[in-house]
VMD Tcl script that builds the backbone (N, CA, C; Angstrom):
set m [mol new atoms 540]
animate dup $m
set s [atomselect $m all]
$s set {name element resname resid chain x y z} {
  {N N ALA 1 A -47.553 107.139 21.503}
  {CA C ALA 1 A -48.549 106.124 21.260}
  {C C ALA 1 A -48.488 105.138 22.413}
  {N N PRO 2 A -49.614 104.894 22.964}
  {CA C PRO 2 A -49.649 103.948 24.083}
  {C C PRO 2 A -49.346 102.538 23.582}
  {N N LEU 3 A -48.743 101.711 24.444}
  {CA C LEU 3 A -48.434 100.324 24.102}
  {C C LEU 3 A -49.708 99.516 24.101}
  {N N GLU 4 A -49.848 98.804 23.027}
  {CA C GLU 4 A -51.038 97.964 22.934}
  {C C GLU 4 A -50.647 96.545 23.270}
  {N N ALA 5 A -51.510 95.890 23.927}
  {CA C ALA 5 A -51.250 94.491 24.264}
  {C C ALA 5 A -51.568 93.617 23.057}
  {N N VAL 6 A -50.603 92.757 22.728}
  {CA C VAL 6 A -50.822 91.848 21.600}
  {C C VAL 6 A -51.514 90.611 22.151}
  {N N PRO 7 A -52.638 90.257 21.570}
  {CA C PRO 7 A -53.344 89.086 22.106}
  {C C PRO 7 A -52.524 87.810 21.885}
  {N N ALA 8 A -52.532 86.944 22.874}
  {CA C ALA 8 A -51.813 85.675 22.779}
  {C C ALA 8 A -52.552 84.752 21.809}
  {N N PRO 9 A -51.785 83.856 21.150}
  {CA C PRO 9 A -52.476 82.931 20.233}
  {C C PRO 9 A -53.422 82.039 21.016}
  {N N ARG 10 A -54.479 81.714 20.367}
  {CA C ARG 10 A -55.472 80.858 21.022}
  {C C ARG 10 A -54.917 79.465 21.235}
  {N N ARG 11 A -55.223 78.914 22.352}
  {CA C ARG 11 A -54.808 77.556 22.659}
  {C C ARG 11 A -56.038 76.715 22.879}
  {N N PRO 12 A -55.911 75.435 22.556}
  {CA C PRO 12 A -57.058 74.558 22.823}
  {C C PRO 12 A -57.316 74.498 24.324}
  {N N GLU 13 A -58.496 74.057 24.680}
  {CA C GLU 13 A -58.875 74.040 26.081}
  {C C GLU 13 A -57.983 73.140 26.940}
  {N N ASP 14 A -57.359 72.104 26.332}
  {CA C ASP 14 A -56.557 71.187 27.137}
  {C C ASP 14 A -55.160 71.739 27.413}
  {N N GLY 15 A -54.819 72.871 26.888}
  {CA C GLY 15 A -53.555 73.512 27.190}
  {C C GLY 15 A -52.415 73.133 26.257}
  {N N THR 16 A -52.639 72.275 25.278}
  {CA C THR 16 A -51.565 71.906 24.348}
  {C C THR 16 A -51.469 72.939 23.254}
  {N N ARG 17 A -50.343 72.951 22.618}
  {CA C ARG 17 A -50.112 73.909 21.543}
  {C C ARG 17 A -50.366 73.263 20.187}
  {N N GLU 18 A -50.962 73.963 19.298}
  {CA C GLU 18 A -51.179 73.447 17.943}
  {C C GLU 18 A -49.871 73.546 17.161}
  {N N PRO 19 A -49.513 72.491 16.434}
  {CA C PRO 19 A -48.277 72.551 15.648}
  {C C PRO 19 A -48.429 73.514 14.486}
  {N N ARG 20 A -47.330 74.137 14.157}
  {CA C ARG 20 A -47.350 75.080 13.035}
  {C C ARG 20 A -47.283 74.309 11.733}
  {N N LYS 21 A -48.008 74.721 10.777}
  {CA C LYS 21 A -47.960 74.114 9.451}
  {C C LYS 21 A -46.875 74.815 8.655}
  {N N PRO 22 A -46.013 74.006 7.977}
  {CA C PRO 22 A -44.974 74.659 7.174}
  {C C PRO 22 A -45.612 75.399 5.997}
  {N N ALA 23 A -44.923 76.410 5.584}
  {CA C ALA 23 A -45.428 77.200 4.456}
  {C C ALA 23 A -45.371 76.355 3.189}
  {N N ALA 24 A -46.361 76.463 2.373}
  {CA C ALA 24 A -46.400 75.712 1.119}
  {C C ALA 24 A -45.288 76.207 0.205}
  {N N ARG 25 A -44.519 75.261 -0.358}
  {CA C ARG 25 A -43.421 75.614 -1.250}
  {C C ARG 25 A -43.727 75.101 -2.645}
  {N N PRO 26 A -43.195 75.786 -3.616}
  {CA C PRO 26 A -43.416 75.271 -4.982}
  {C C PRO 26 A -42.647 73.964 -5.173}
  {N N ARG 27 A -43.238 73.042 -5.903}
  {CA C ARG 27 A -42.612 71.739 -6.156}
  {C C ARG 27 A -41.571 71.903 -7.258}
  {N N THR 28 A -40.332 71.512 -6.935}
  {CA C THR 28 A -39.267 71.671 -7.927}
  {C C THR 28 A -38.722 70.329 -8.398}
  {N N ALA 29 A -38.844 69.297 -7.579}
  {CA C ALA 29 A -38.309 67.994 -7.975}
  {C C ALA 29 A -39.281 67.290 -8.915}
  {N N LYS 30 A -38.714 66.630 -9.928}
  {CA C LYS 30 A -39.562 65.898 -10.851}
  {C C LYS 30 A -39.931 64.559 -10.244}
  {N N LYS 31 A -41.126 64.134 -10.507}
  {CA C LYS 31 A -41.575 62.846 -10.012}
  {C C LYS 31 A -40.894 61.748 -10.815}
  {N N LYS 32 A -40.392 60.714 -10.103}
  {CA C LYS 32 A -39.725 59.619 -10.797}
  {C C LYS 32 A -40.753 58.790 -11.548}
  {N N VAL 33 A -40.401 58.454 -12.757}
  {CA C VAL 33 A -41.273 57.626 -13.579}
  {C C VAL 33 A -40.587 56.275 -13.732}
  {N N THR 34 A -41.259 55.224 -13.320}
  {CA C THR 34 A -40.701 53.886 -13.502}
  {C C THR 34 A -41.415 53.217 -14.657}
  {N N LEU 35 A -40.608 52.774 -15.588}
  {CA C LEU 35 A -41.171 52.110 -16.757}
  {C C LEU 35 A -41.426 50.651 -16.427}
  {N N PRO 36 A -42.482 50.069 -16.982}
  {CA C PRO 36 A -42.725 48.649 -16.720}
  {C C PRO 36 A -41.619 47.815 -17.335}
  {N N LYS 37 A -41.241 46.738 -16.623}
  {CA C LYS 37 A -40.200 45.866 -17.145}
  {C C LYS 37 A -40.732 45.111 -18.349}
  {N N THR 38 A -39.906 45.040 -19.361}
  {CA C THR 38 A -40.316 44.294 -20.540}
  {C C THR 38 A -40.078 42.815 -20.293}
  {N N VAL 39 A -41.001 42.023 -20.702}
  {CA C VAL 39 A -40.888 40.584 -20.527}
  {C C VAL 39 A -39.959 40.044 -21.605}
  {N N LYS 40 A -38.911 39.322 -21.161}
  {CA C LYS 40 A -37.978 38.756 -22.137}
  {C C LYS 40 A -38.643 37.584 -22.838}
  {N N LYS 41 A -38.366 37.489 -24.110}
  {CA C LYS 41 A -38.909 36.397 -24.904}
  {C C LYS 41 A -38.290 35.098 -24.436}
  {N N THR 42 A -39.103 34.094 -24.241}
  {CA C THR 42 A -38.611 32.803 -23.786}
  {C C THR 42 A -37.843 32.096 -24.893}
  {N N LEU 43 A -36.914 31.245 -24.491}
  {CA C LEU 43 A -36.126 30.478 -25.455}
  {C C LEU 43 A -36.776 29.138 -25.777}
  {N N ALA 44 A -37.937 28.864 -25.189}
  {CA C ALA 44 A -38.640 27.605 -25.437}
  {C C ALA 44 A -39.153 27.571 -26.869}
  {N N GLU 45 A -39.168 26.371 -27.448}
  {CA C GLU 45 A -39.688 26.227 -28.815}
  {C C GLU 45 A -41.195 26.382 -28.857}
  {N N ASN 46 A -41.884 25.926 -27.791}
  {CA C ASN 46 A -43.330 26.098 -27.729}
  {C C ASN 46 A -43.778 26.187 -26.280}
  {N N ASP 47 A -45.068 26.447 -26.063}
  {CA C ASP 47 A -45.596 26.689 -24.716}
  {C C ASP 47 A -45.617 25.451 -23.831}
  {N N SER 48 A -45.477 24.264 -24.407}
  {CA C SER 48 A -45.518 23.048 -23.594}
  {C C SER 48 A -44.212 22.809 -22.834}
  {N N TRP 49 A -43.142 23.524 -23.187}
  {CA C TRP 49 A -41.868 23.357 -22.494}
  {C C TRP 49 A -41.975 23.991 -21.118}
  {N N LYS 50 A -41.667 23.208 -20.064}
  {CA C LYS 50 A -41.738 23.703 -18.689}
  {C C LYS 50 A -40.345 24.083 -18.211}
  {N N SER 51 A -40.236 25.261 -17.610}
  {CA C SER 51 A -38.950 25.689 -17.057}
  {C C SER 51 A -38.562 24.787 -15.901}
  {N N ALA 52 A -37.261 24.566 -15.759}
  {CA C ALA 52 A -36.755 23.777 -14.639}
  {C C ALA 52 A -37.041 24.524 -13.348}
  {N N ARG 53 A -37.388 23.766 -12.300}
  {CA C ARG 53 A -37.747 24.371 -11.019}
  {C C ARG 53 A -36.768 23.916 -9.945}
  {N N LEU 54 A -36.455 24.816 -9.035}
  {CA C LEU 54 A -35.560 24.485 -7.938}
  {C C LEU 54 A -36.218 23.503 -6.973}
  {N N PHE 55 A -37.518 23.651 -6.799}
  {CA C PHE 55 A -38.267 22.741 -5.933}
  {C C PHE 55 A -39.362 22.076 -6.759}
  {N N PRO 56 A -39.015 21.020 -7.497}
  {CA C PRO 56 A -40.014 20.346 -8.324}
  {C C PRO 56 A -41.070 19.682 -7.445}
  {N N VAL 57 A -42.272 19.556 -7.970}
  {CA C VAL 57 A -43.387 19.030 -7.185}
  {C C VAL 57 A -43.569 17.527 -7.331}
  {N N SER 58 A -42.719 16.880 -8.097}
  {CA C SER 58 A -42.905 15.445 -8.294}
  {C C SER 58 A -42.572 14.684 -7.013}
  {N N VAL 59 A -43.204 13.530 -6.847}
  {CA C VAL 59 A -42.933 12.670 -5.698}
  {C C VAL 59 A -41.826 11.697 -6.071}
  {N N LEU 60 A -41.171 11.139 -5.085}
  {CA C LEU 60 A -40.044 10.244 -5.352}
  {C C LEU 60 A -40.480 8.786 -5.291}
  {N N LYS 61 A -41.389 8.403 -6.159}
  {CA C LYS 61 A -41.891 7.031 -6.158}
  {C C LYS 61 A -41.056 6.092 -7.015}
  {N N SER 62 A -40.445 6.622 -8.047}
  {CA C SER 62 A -39.717 5.749 -8.976}
  {C C SER 62 A -38.375 6.376 -9.344}
  {N N ASP 63 A -37.564 5.585 -10.030}
  {CA C ASP 63 A -36.284 6.104 -10.504}
  {C C ASP 63 A -36.495 7.250 -11.487}
  {N N ARG 64 A -37.543 7.152 -12.276}
  {CA C ARG 64 A -37.856 8.218 -13.240}
  {C C ARG 64 A -38.118 9.540 -12.516}
  {N N ASP 65 A -38.864 9.477 -11.400}
  {CA C ASP 65 A -39.134 10.685 -10.609}
  {C C ASP 65 A -37.843 11.250 -10.017}
  {N N ARG 66 A -36.971 10.380 -9.545}
  {CA C ARG 66 A -35.693 10.825 -8.977}
  {C C ARG 66 A -34.841 11.521 -10.042}
  {N N GLU 67 A -34.818 10.943 -11.232}
  {CA C GLU 67 A -34.061 11.546 -12.325}
  {C C GLU 67 A -34.620 12.919 -12.682}
  {N N MET 68 A -35.941 13.003 -12.780}
  {CA C MET 68 A -36.567 14.265 -13.143}
  {C C MET 68 A -36.285 15.332 -12.085}
  {N N ARG 69 A -36.378 14.946 -10.827}
  {CA C ARG 69 A -36.152 15.887 -9.730}
  {C C ARG 69 A -34.698 16.362 -9.702}
  {N N ALA 70 A -33.752 15.428 -9.824}
  {CA C ALA 70 A -32.331 15.789 -9.814}
  {C C ALA 70 A -32.005 16.708 -10.992}
  {N N THR 71 A -32.534 16.389 -12.154}
  {CA C THR 71 A -32.285 17.212 -13.340}
  {C C THR 71 A -32.882 18.598 -13.169}
  {N N SER 72 A -34.096 18.673 -12.674}
  {CA C SER 72 A -34.768 19.959 -12.501}
  {C C SER 72 A -34.011 20.870 -11.540}
  {N N VAL 73 A -33.546 20.319 -10.431}
  {CA C VAL 73 A -32.803 21.125 -9.453}
  {C C VAL 73 A -31.502 21.633 -10.061}
  {N N LEU 74 A -30.739 20.747 -10.700}
  {CA C LEU 74 A -29.471 21.153 -11.304}
  {C C LEU 74 A -29.688 22.215 -12.387}
  {N N LEU 75 A -30.622 21.981 -13.283}
  {CA C LEU 75 A -30.856 22.927 -14.380}
  {C C LEU 75 A -31.380 24.261 -13.871}
  {N N SER 76 A -32.187 24.239 -12.830}
  {CA C SER 76 A -32.701 25.480 -12.255}
  {C C SER 76 A -31.561 26.320 -11.684}
  {N N VAL 77 A -30.662 25.678 -10.960}
  {CA C VAL 77 A -29.509 26.397 -10.404}
  {C C VAL 77 A -28.637 26.934 -11.536}
  {N N MET 78 A -28.457 26.149 -12.580}
  {CA C MET 78 A -27.655 26.612 -13.717}
  {C C MET 78 A -28.250 27.867 -14.336}
  {N N ALA 79 A -29.568 27.911 -14.455}
  {CA C ALA 79 A -30.214 29.069 -15.070}
  {C C ALA 79 A -30.094 30.321 -14.204}
  {N N GLN 80 A -29.953 30.143 -12.886}
  {CA C GLN 80 A -29.915 31.288 -11.977}
  {C C GLN 80 A -28.499 31.727 -11.594}
  {N N VAL 81 A -27.498 30.863 -11.766}
  {CA C VAL 81 A -26.125 31.184 -11.380}
  {C C VAL 81 A -25.235 31.106 -12.627}
  {N N PRO 82 A -25.061 32.230 -13.313}
  {CA C PRO 82 A -24.337 32.221 -14.585}
  {C C PRO 82 A -22.908 31.681 -14.495}
  {N N GLU 83 A -22.183 31.994 -13.422}
  {CA C GLU 83 A -20.805 31.521 -13.306}
  {C C GLU 83 A -20.759 29.993 -13.242}
  {N N PHE 84 A -21.684 29.412 -12.501}
  {CA C PHE 84 A -21.765 27.960 -12.367}
  {C C PHE 84 A -22.114 27.312 -13.710}
  {N N SER 85 A -23.142 27.833 -14.364}
  {CA C SER 85 A -23.571 27.241 -15.634}
  {C C SER 85 A -22.504 27.394 -16.709}
  {N N ARG 86 A -21.815 28.503 -16.688}
  {CA C ARG 86 A -20.766 28.722 -17.692}
  {C C ARG 86 A -19.648 27.696 -17.546}
  {N N ARG 87 A -19.272 27.405 -16.290}
  {CA C ARG 87 A -18.222 26.408 -16.043}
  {C C ARG 87 A -18.652 25.020 -16.520}
  {N N LEU 88 A -19.939 24.705 -16.359}
  {CA C LEU 88 A -20.421 23.383 -16.752}
  {C C LEU 88 A -20.608 23.236 -18.256}
  {N N THR 89 A -21.042 24.293 -18.914}
  {CA C THR 89 A -21.377 24.172 -20.336}
  {C C THR 89 A -20.251 24.581 -21.284}
  {N N ALA 90 A -19.244 25.280 -20.793}
  {CA C ALA 90 A -18.152 25.740 -21.665}
  {C C ALA 90 A -17.444 24.566 -22.332}
  {N N GLY 91 A -17.303 23.454 -21.615}
  {CA C GLY 91 A -16.637 22.286 -22.178}
  {C C GLY 91 A -17.398 21.652 -23.332}
  {N N PHE 92 A -18.665 21.970 -23.455}
  {CA C PHE 92 A -19.477 21.440 -24.551}
  {C C PHE 92 A -19.618 22.431 -25.699}
  {N N GLY 93 A -18.918 23.566 -25.602}
  {CA C GLY 93 A -18.938 24.557 -26.668}
  {C C GLY 93 A -20.039 25.588 -26.558}
  {N N ALA 94 A -20.668 25.685 -25.395}
  {CA C ALA 94 A -21.742 26.671 -25.224}
  {C C ALA 94 A -21.159 28.066 -25.085}
  {N N PRO 95 A -21.817 29.059 -25.662}
  {CA C PRO 95 A -21.344 30.435 -25.481}
  {C C PRO 95 A -21.765 30.964 -24.113}
  {N N ALA 96 A -21.163 32.048 -23.704}
  {CA C ALA 96 A -21.607 32.744 -22.491}
  {C C ALA 96 A -22.776 33.618 -22.918}
  {N N GLY 97 A -23.917 33.459 -22.305}
  {CA C GLY 97 A -25.082 34.244 -22.675}
  {C C GLY 97 A -26.255 33.947 -21.776}
  {N N ARG 98 A -27.408 34.440 -22.162}
  {CA C ARG 98 A -28.637 34.219 -21.389}
  {C C ARG 98 A -29.047 32.759 -21.515}
  {N N MET 99 A -29.221 32.102 -20.359}
  {CA C MET 99 A -29.541 30.679 -20.354}
  {C C MET 99 A -30.944 30.448 -19.808}
  {N N GLU 100 A -31.643 29.530 -20.443}
  {CA C GLU 100 A -32.915 29.028 -19.928}
  {C C GLU 100 A -32.839 27.513 -19.966}
  {N N THR 101 A -33.442 26.879 -18.964}
  {CA C THR 101 A -33.409 25.421 -18.880}
  {C C THR 101 A -34.829 24.891 -18.750}
  {N N PHE 102 A -35.045 23.698 -19.293}
  {CA C PHE 102 A -36.384 23.111 -19.328}
  {C C PHE 102 A -36.286 21.633 -18.958}
  {N N THR 103 A -37.372 21.089 -18.413}
  {CA C THR 103 A -37.413 19.673 -18.063}
  {C C THR 103 A -38.593 19.007 -18.761}
  {N N GLU 104 A -38.447 17.688 -18.954}
  {CA C GLU 104 A -39.519 16.861 -19.511}
  {C C GLU 104 A -40.090 17.430 -20.804}
  {N N VAL 105 A -39.219 17.744 -21.721}
  {CA C VAL 105 A -39.609 18.287 -23.018}
  {C C VAL 105 A -39.910 17.130 -23.950}
  {N N SER 106 A -41.037 17.182 -24.617}
  {CA C SER 106 A -41.410 16.140 -25.568}
  {C C SER 106 A -40.951 16.554 -26.967}
  {N N LEU 107 A -40.144 15.690 -27.589}
  {CA C LEU 107 A -39.625 15.973 -28.924}
  {C C LEU 107 A -40.028 14.850 -29.872}
  {N N PRO 108 A -40.488 15.173 -31.079}
  {CA C PRO 108 A -40.892 14.121 -32.011}
  {C C PRO 108 A -39.701 13.281 -32.471}
  {N N HIS 109 A -39.946 11.955 -32.534}
  {CA C HIS 109 A -38.910 11.030 -33.016}
  {C C HIS 109 A -39.619 9.781 -33.544}
  {N N GLY 110 A -39.779 9.709 -34.826}
  {CA C GLY 110 A -40.461 8.560 -35.428}
  {C C GLY 110 A -41.924 8.505 -34.997}
  {N N ASP 111 A -42.382 7.314 -34.639}
  {CA C ASP 111 A -43.782 7.136 -34.248}
  {C C ASP 111 A -44.067 7.613 -32.834}
  {N N THR 112 A -43.082 7.515 -31.953}
  {CA C THR 112 A -43.294 7.906 -30.557}
  {C C THR 112 A -42.389 9.071 -30.191}
  {N N PRO 113 A -42.935 10.103 -29.567}
  {CA C PRO 113 A -42.075 11.214 -29.146}
  {C C PRO 113 A -41.144 10.778 -28.012}
  {N N ARG 114 A -39.993 11.402 -27.934}
  {CA C ARG 114 A -39.016 11.119 -26.879}
  {C C ARG 114 A -39.021 12.273 -25.886}
  {N N ARG 115 A -38.698 11.955 -24.636}
  {CA C ARG 115 A -38.678 12.963 -23.581}
  {C C ARG 115 A -37.327 12.951 -22.867}
  {N N PRO 116 A -36.385 13.747 -23.333}
  {CA C PRO 116 A -35.131 13.843 -22.573}
  {C C PRO 116 A -35.426 14.470 -21.204}
  {N N ASP 117 A -34.546 14.202 -20.244}
  {CA C ASP 117 A -34.767 14.739 -18.901}
  {C C ASP 117 A -34.686 16.251 -18.872}
  {N N GLY 118 A -33.918 16.850 -19.752}
  {CA C GLY 118 A -33.801 18.301 -19.747}
  {C C GLY 118 A -33.279 18.859 -21.051}
  {N N VAL 119 A -33.439 20.168 -21.196}
  {CA C VAL 119 A -32.922 20.910 -22.351}
  {C C VAL 119 A -32.285 22.183 -21.815}
  {N N ILE 120 A -31.091 22.481 -22.303}
  {CA C ILE 120 A -30.397 23.719 -21.960}
  {C C ILE 120 A -30.342 24.563 -23.217}
  {N N ARG 121 A -30.737 25.823 -23.110}
  {CA C ARG 121 A -30.652 26.739 -24.255}
  {C C ARG 121 A -29.928 27.997 -23.824}
  {N N VAL 122 A -28.960 28.407 -24.639}
  {CA C VAL 122 A -28.189 29.615 -24.373}
  {C C VAL 122 A -28.312 30.522 -25.587}
  {N N GLU 123 A -28.644 31.786 -25.340}
  {CA C GLU 123 A -28.772 32.762 -26.420}
  {C C GLU 123 A -27.669 33.801 -26.287}
  {N N ARG 124 A -27.006 34.049 -27.408}
  {CA C ARG 124 A -25.996 35.098 -27.431}
  {C C ARG 124 A -25.919 35.668 -28.839}
  {N N ALA 125 A -26.040 36.963 -28.920}
  {CA C ALA 125 A -25.933 37.684 -30.193}
  {C C ALA 125 A -26.886 37.116 -31.246}
  {N N GLY 126 A -28.093 36.777 -30.818}
  {CA C GLY 126 A -29.099 36.289 -31.739}
  {C C GLY 126 A -28.941 34.832 -32.137}
  {N N LYS 127 A -27.900 34.179 -31.663}
  {CA C LYS 127 A -27.694 32.758 -31.972}
  {C C LYS 127 A -28.118 31.919 -30.780}
  {N N LEU 128 A -28.610 30.729 -31.080}
  {CA C LEU 128 A -29.139 29.851 -30.044}
  {C C LEU 128 A -28.336 28.562 -30.000}
  {N N TRP 129 A -27.825 28.215 -28.809}
  {CA C TRP 129 A -27.100 26.966 -28.581}
  {C C TRP 129 A -28.006 26.080 -27.743}
  {N N THR 130 A -28.163 24.808 -28.131}
  {CA C THR 130 A -29.091 23.909 -27.440}
  {C C THR 130 A -28.425 22.577 -27.141}
  {N N ALA 131 A -28.685 22.059 -25.934}
  {CA C ALA 131 A -28.193 20.737 -25.551}
  {C C ALA 131 A -29.331 19.955 -24.907}
  {N N LEU 132 A -29.421 18.676 -25.233}
  {CA C LEU 132 A -30.351 17.775 -24.560}
  {C C LEU 132 A -29.613 17.160 -23.377}
  {N N VAL 133 A -30.335 16.900 -22.284}
  {CA C VAL 133 A -29.726 16.350 -21.075}
  {C C VAL 133 A -30.429 15.046 -20.712}
  {N N GLU 134 A -29.644 14.005 -20.472}
  {CA C GLU 134 A -30.170 12.727 -19.993}
  {C C GLU 134 A -29.483 12.409 -18.677}
  {N N THR 135 A -30.275 12.132 -17.642}
  {CA C THR 135 A -29.753 11.876 -16.299}
  {C C THR 135 A -30.078 10.451 -15.880}
  {N N LYS 136 A -29.111 9.812 -15.224}
  {CA C LYS 136 A -29.335 8.492 -14.632}
  {C C LYS 136 A -28.935 8.563 -13.162}
  {N N THR 137 A -29.834 8.158 -12.282}
  {CA C THR 137 A -29.568 8.164 -10.846}
  {C C THR 137 A -29.731 6.755 -10.290}
  {N N ASN 138 A -29.387 6.606 -9.029}
  {CA C ASN 138 A -29.626 5.366 -8.298}
  {C C ASN 138 A -28.951 4.152 -8.937}
  {N N GLY 139 A -27.787 4.363 -9.523}
  {CA C GLY 139 A -27.040 3.245 -10.097}
  {C C GLY 139 A -27.548 2.754 -11.441}
  {N N ASN 140 A -28.532 3.403 -12.025}
  {CA C ASN 140 A -29.036 3.007 -13.344}
  {C C ASN 140 A -28.013 3.371 -14.412}
  {N N ALA 141 A -27.865 2.492 -15.378}
  {CA C ALA 141 A -26.892 2.698 -16.452}
  {C C ALA 141 A -27.548 3.408 -17.633}
  {N N LEU 142 A -26.731 4.115 -18.383}
  {CA C LEU 142 A -27.213 4.742 -19.613}
  {C C LEU 142 A -27.612 3.651 -20.601}
  {N N LYS 143 A -28.691 3.888 -21.342}
  {CA C LYS 143 A -29.151 2.938 -22.350}
  {C C LYS 143 A -28.694 3.431 -23.716}
  {N N VAL 144 A -28.046 2.548 -24.452}
  {CA C VAL 144 A -27.485 2.916 -25.750}
  {C C VAL 144 A -28.572 3.422 -26.684}
  {N N ASP 145 A -29.702 2.706 -26.775}
  {CA C ASP 145 A -30.758 3.118 -27.716}
  {C C ASP 145 A -31.358 4.467 -27.333}
  {N N GLN 146 A -31.456 4.755 -26.044}
  {CA C GLN 146 A -32.008 6.038 -25.583}
  {C C GLN 146 A -31.064 7.194 -25.944}
  {N N VAL 147 A -29.777 7.035 -25.652}
  {CA C VAL 147 A -28.809 8.086 -25.973}
  {C C VAL 147 A -28.704 8.255 -27.491}
  {N N GLN 148 A -28.757 7.141 -28.231}
  {CA C GLN 148 A -28.689 7.220 -29.699}
  {C C GLN 148 A -29.895 7.983 -30.245}
  {N N ALA 149 A -31.072 7.751 -29.676}
  {CA C ALA 149 A -32.271 8.474 -30.117}
  {C C ALA 149 A -32.111 9.973 -29.876}
  {N N TYR 150 A -31.547 10.356 -28.732}
  {CA C TYR 150 A -31.325 11.779 -28.441}
  {C C TYR 150 A -30.271 12.369 -29.376}
  {N N MET 151 A -29.256 11.579 -29.708}
  {CA C MET 151 A -28.252 12.052 -30.667}
  {C C MET 151 A -28.896 12.297 -32.037}
  {N N ASP 152 A -29.776 11.387 -32.456}
  {CA C ASP 152 A -30.473 11.544 -33.737}
  {C C ASP 152 A -31.357 12.792 -33.735}
  {N N ILE 153 A -32.097 12.987 -32.635}
  {CA C ILE 153 A -32.957 14.176 -32.519}
  {C C ILE 153 A -32.111 15.437 -32.568}
  {N N ALA 154 A -31.013 15.447 -31.829}
  {CA C ALA 154 A -30.134 16.621 -31.798}
  {C C ALA 154 A -29.572 16.917 -33.187}
  {N N ALA 155 A -29.143 15.885 -33.895}
  {CA C ALA 155 A -28.583 16.086 -35.234}
  {C C ALA 155 A -29.654 16.601 -36.198}
  {N N ARG 156 A -30.856 16.018 -36.132}
  {CA C ARG 156 A -31.931 16.415 -37.037}
  {C C ARG 156 A -32.407 17.848 -36.768}
  {N N ARG 157 A -32.420 18.278 -35.509}
  {CA C ARG 157 A -32.915 19.609 -35.162}
  {C C ARG 157 A -31.825 20.672 -35.124}
  {N N GLY 158 A -30.578 20.266 -35.320}
  {CA C GLY 158 A -29.480 21.232 -35.305}
  {C C GLY 158 A -29.018 21.608 -33.907}
  {N N TYR 159 A -29.290 20.763 -32.909}
  {CA C TYR 159 A -28.825 21.016 -31.551}
  {C C TYR 159 A -27.337 20.679 -31.482}
  {N N GLU 160 A -26.642 21.351 -30.597}
  {CA C GLU 160 A -25.190 21.228 -30.558}
  {C C GLU 160 A -24.663 20.095 -29.674}
  {N N ALA 161 A -25.421 19.652 -28.661}
  {CA C ALA 161 A -24.855 18.666 -27.739}
  {C C ALA 161 A -25.929 17.784 -27.111}
  {N N VAL 162 A -25.500 16.598 -26.690}
  {CA C VAL 162 A -26.291 15.716 -25.832}
  {C C VAL 162 A -25.413 15.462 -24.609}
  {N N ILE 163 A -25.884 15.872 -23.455}
  {CA C ILE 163 A -25.116 15.761 -22.216}
  {C C ILE 163 A -25.740 14.674 -21.359}
  {N N THR 164 A -24.916 13.737 -20.903}
  {CA C THR 164 A -25.408 12.675 -20.020}
  {C C THR 164 A -24.815 12.868 -18.635}
  {N N LEU 165 A -25.656 12.719 -17.609}
  {CA C LEU 165 A -25.234 12.828 -16.214}
  {C C LEU 165 A -25.453 11.477 -15.555}
  {N N THR 166 A -24.383 10.903 -15.012}
  {CA C THR 166 A -24.475 9.590 -14.401}
  {C C THR 166 A -23.369 9.422 -13.375}
  {N N ASN 167 A -23.505 8.429 -12.522}
  {CA C ASN 167 A -22.456 8.110 -11.558}
  {C C ASN 167 A -21.389 7.212 -12.169}
  {N N ASP 168 A -21.658 6.631 -13.326}
  {CA C ASP 168 A -20.688 5.759 -13.981}
  {C C ASP 168 A -19.479 6.569 -14.436}
  {N N VAL 169 A -18.334 5.942 -14.412}
  {CA C VAL 169 A -17.102 6.609 -14.811}
  {C C VAL 169 A -16.535 5.875 -16.022}
  {N N ALA 170 A -16.226 6.636 -17.057}
  {CA C ALA 170 A -15.622 6.047 -18.263}
  {C C ALA 170 A -14.110 6.063 -18.115}
  {N N LEU 171 A -13.483 4.965 -18.486}
  {CA C LEU 171 A -12.039 4.937 -18.518}
  {C C LEU 171 A -11.561 5.789 -19.682}
  {N N GLU 172 A -10.367 6.316 -19.565}
  {CA C GLU 172 A -9.882 7.213 -20.606}
  {C C GLU 172 A -9.880 6.518 -21.961}
  {N N GLY 173 A -10.515 7.143 -22.919}
  {CA C GLY 173 A -10.564 6.610 -24.273}
  {C C GLY 173 A -11.725 5.660 -24.532}
  {N N SER 174 A -12.479 5.280 -23.486}
  {CA C SER 174 A -13.611 4.383 -23.711}
  {C C SER 174 A -14.902 5.076 -23.289}
  {N N PRO 175 A -15.842 5.233 -24.213}
  {CA C PRO 175 A -17.103 5.895 -23.867}
  {C C PRO 175 A -18.007 4.983 -23.039}
  {N N LEU 176 A -18.921 5.580 -22.296}
  {CA C LEU 176 A -19.891 4.786 -21.520}
  {C C LEU 176 A -20.878 4.075 -22.434}
  {N N VAL 177 A -21.270 4.755 -23.507}
  {CA C VAL 177 A -22.168 4.151 -24.495}
  {C C VAL 177 A -21.621 4.461 -25.882}
  {N N ASP 178 A -21.726 3.507 -26.776}
  {CA C ASP 178 A -21.274 3.726 -28.149}
  {C C ASP 178 A -22.435 4.244 -28.977}
  {N N VAL 179 A -22.280 5.462 -29.495}
  {CA C VAL 179 A -23.315 6.048 -30.353}
  {C C VAL 179 A -22.671 6.462 -31.665}
  {N N LYS 180 A -23.510 6.548 -32.682}
  {CA C LYS 180 A -23.026 6.921 -34.003}
  {C C LYS 180 A -23.361 8.366 -34.281}
}
mol reanalyze $m
mol bondsrecalc $m
mol representation Tube
mol addrep $m
């Protein structure tokens, strides 16, 4: 049998070679399915409670604004850094658990609602631990009637603690404010 010449593969006019296409293979790997993340239920009592923010938008015009800003930054960090928040709240009897923090919460108290600077809520095993937070900055002193009102609200609502943050230092055995 005479040798036949095998025709060369066709090349484009510019002289380049066409790339070979890989052979189609059956698909054996399963496609990954990602489930949507479930939204965790908030620990807020109602929708008006605002979560503490690391960068609050309030301006620093008054002492009240400074207090709100300082409280918001601290509470925001506490909610995001569990080791830090646990160290701060363990002394008040808080459990280790999921924490949410809120600022400028309005709570009913007699004829006029009261607004503590912050609220800390910790959830563990279906139980809820709550503390009200009052902050004083710029050398302002704690007010007895204000702290007493928060103590009354906490007792009436079943909250576990009222935490005050201030630059004042209490001597051993003497409280900064006398509350009942």
